[in-house]
C-alpha positions, 0 to 999 in steps of 0.5 A: 519441556521440548517444543516440537517444531514441524516441517511446513506442508508443501502446497499441492501444485503442478508436477512440472512447474510447481506453484509458479503459474498459480502465483503468477496468475492468481496469487490471492486465490492461491494464498487463500486456498493454501491457508484453507487446505494446509494451515497457517504456515505453508511452503510453495515450490515454484519452477521446474525440477532442478530450478525450483525456488521455495517460498514459505507463507505465513497467514496467522496474525501471530506468525505475521507479528513474529516475522515483522516485529518479534523476530524482525532482525532475522527477517530482512528485505533481502529476498529476490522480490525486493532485489528486483524492486530495488533495481526497478525503483531504487534504494529508498526507504521501501527497499533499503537495508541496514545502515542505509535504511537507518540513516535515511529513516533518521533524516526523513523521520522529522518530515513525518511527525504528527504535527507536520502531517496534521498541517497537510490537511489544508492541501487534502481539503483543497484537492477534495474541493477541486474534485467535488467542483469537477464532479458538480460540473458533470451534474451527476452521472457515472464515474469509475472510482479506481481511476478517479481516486488514483488521480485524486490521491496523486493530486493530494500527494503532489500538493504535499510532496511538490507544492504544485500541480501534478497532471504530468506526474499522474500521466507518467506514474500511471503509464510507467508504474504498473508495467514496471511492478509486473516486470519486477514480480515476474522476474522475482518468480522466474527460476531463470533471470536473464541479465537486465543488461541484455537488450531483450524487449522486456528489459529495454521497455523496463529501462525506458519506463524507469528512465521516465520515472527518474527523469520526473523525480530529477525535475521535481528536485531541480525545481526545489533546489533553488530555495532555502530550507524555510522557503517551502513546506512541501515534502520535496523541498524539505527532503532537499534540505534535510540534514543532521550532524550525524548523518549529513544530508541525502545525496542526489541519488538518495533524493531521487529514490526517496521522492520516487518512493513517496510519489509511488507508495504515497499515492497507491495506499490512499488511492486504494483506500478511497476507491474501495471505501466509496465503492463499499458505501455505494453498495451499502446505502444504509451505512452510507447514510449513517456516515453522511449524517456524521460528516454533515455534523462535522463538515456541514456548511462547506467547512474545510476539514482539519486534522482535528476533525478526524477525532470527530469522525469515528464512524467514517474512520471505521469505514476506511479501516474496514476498506483497508481490511478487505482491500489492503494496498500491500496484500503481500509482504516479503522477507528472507530468513537470515538464520533458522527460525520457528514461526507458529511452530513450523521450521523456517530454514536459514536463507528461505524466502518468506512472505506474510500476507495481509490479504489472507490474515485480514480475511482469516476466520479465526479473527474475523466473523464472516470475513468477506462481509463489510462491517465497519463496526469490527473496529469499535473499541469494544470489538477490537478487545482481545483481537491479535495486534496483527490481525489488521496490518495494512501498513506492515509492522515492526521497525519497518512499518510504513513511515507515512501511515498517519498521512495516509489515514489523514488523506483517506478519512478527510478525502472521503469525508469531503466527497460524502458531504457533497455527493451520494453514491450508488453502485452501477453494474457488478458489485464485486470489483475483481482484484489481483496482486502485483507489488500492490493490489490492482483492480482488474475491473471497473468500480463504477458508481453513479454520483448525485450532488447533495443539497 
């Protein structure tokens, strides 16, 4: 029997610029409308006639699994967006390819074993206690969760990555990373790209911001080179001394790029999960009460959480997973097809840029009843039976799945747990927080809550 392979429907768009403006100004809404109107595999055309670029978008869980896992060798990180990101933040684990990626992964993998990651719970507890202490001094009041959780997440990563205070790192990352991401995304979508070496205002600004990030990483590495491999358990020290017989060690450029990737990606995923988990609980006080009862039973009396406590916090874990479903920190994941392929019965030609879209798949009505509704019980074991594996993939999947996903879950669950033990949260102002997509999910408005000390 011959399988019928269809052509992807082209998304209706502006006759002059195609979908370019839609993808720049409202990518998440554009992807959602495309799935609703055209199906699970669609084709966007971006740019003016003669300069248009085609992008194939895959929205189904089954299609995402084919791209990221089943046919992973045919879908590489060679697309134009990763090339621009690679040139902005380096060729670390997030962006590298082929033997470079495999060598880096082999050297870095021992630093992310479950046993080693579980050992970082103490740093998470310490930063949670420090933030709770700062909030107690305010004696309640209104806080803006997006900014607060970015600082909190970067402080946790700072303790784990650097073994030191990270206020300087926070200022540099928050000032440089968002505009660098926006610059990379705009170049990725632009049909005409001026060379980065040309001294345009945008290129000069990007080079300056990149220089600040690189200088921060070099400073971190220099501070860790003096000690021996056993002198410190922070991640930067372990990276500096990482080596094996097959792959040697990381050179200076690789060290910088790995530190930068872990600094950037390591805090953004956690910050997004923390902010939206707490904001969703503030919007749903009855669920907040139930989670606090669970937290009090495990962490009551001011006990510092440990990795073992995660197993005793299943309701809180479900809340974090539901927050990641509704607000995935990586809402779009890009690839490029090496050869012709068929995804969900739709032809993908060799050389095509392809995206899978957790934002849309996580809200797909085929897998999620009332997909916009907050319901942590979607992640009860009995509710997950029969659901496709890639209906929920906030950490990507396949051989390029995020190496730090266990660390992110540890930080998110225990971090939220400490704050819920010590405070209650009540939403202030608009309940919905508008978001947009650059390289990562970005809040476009404030997530304000009123905090009240408990006990």
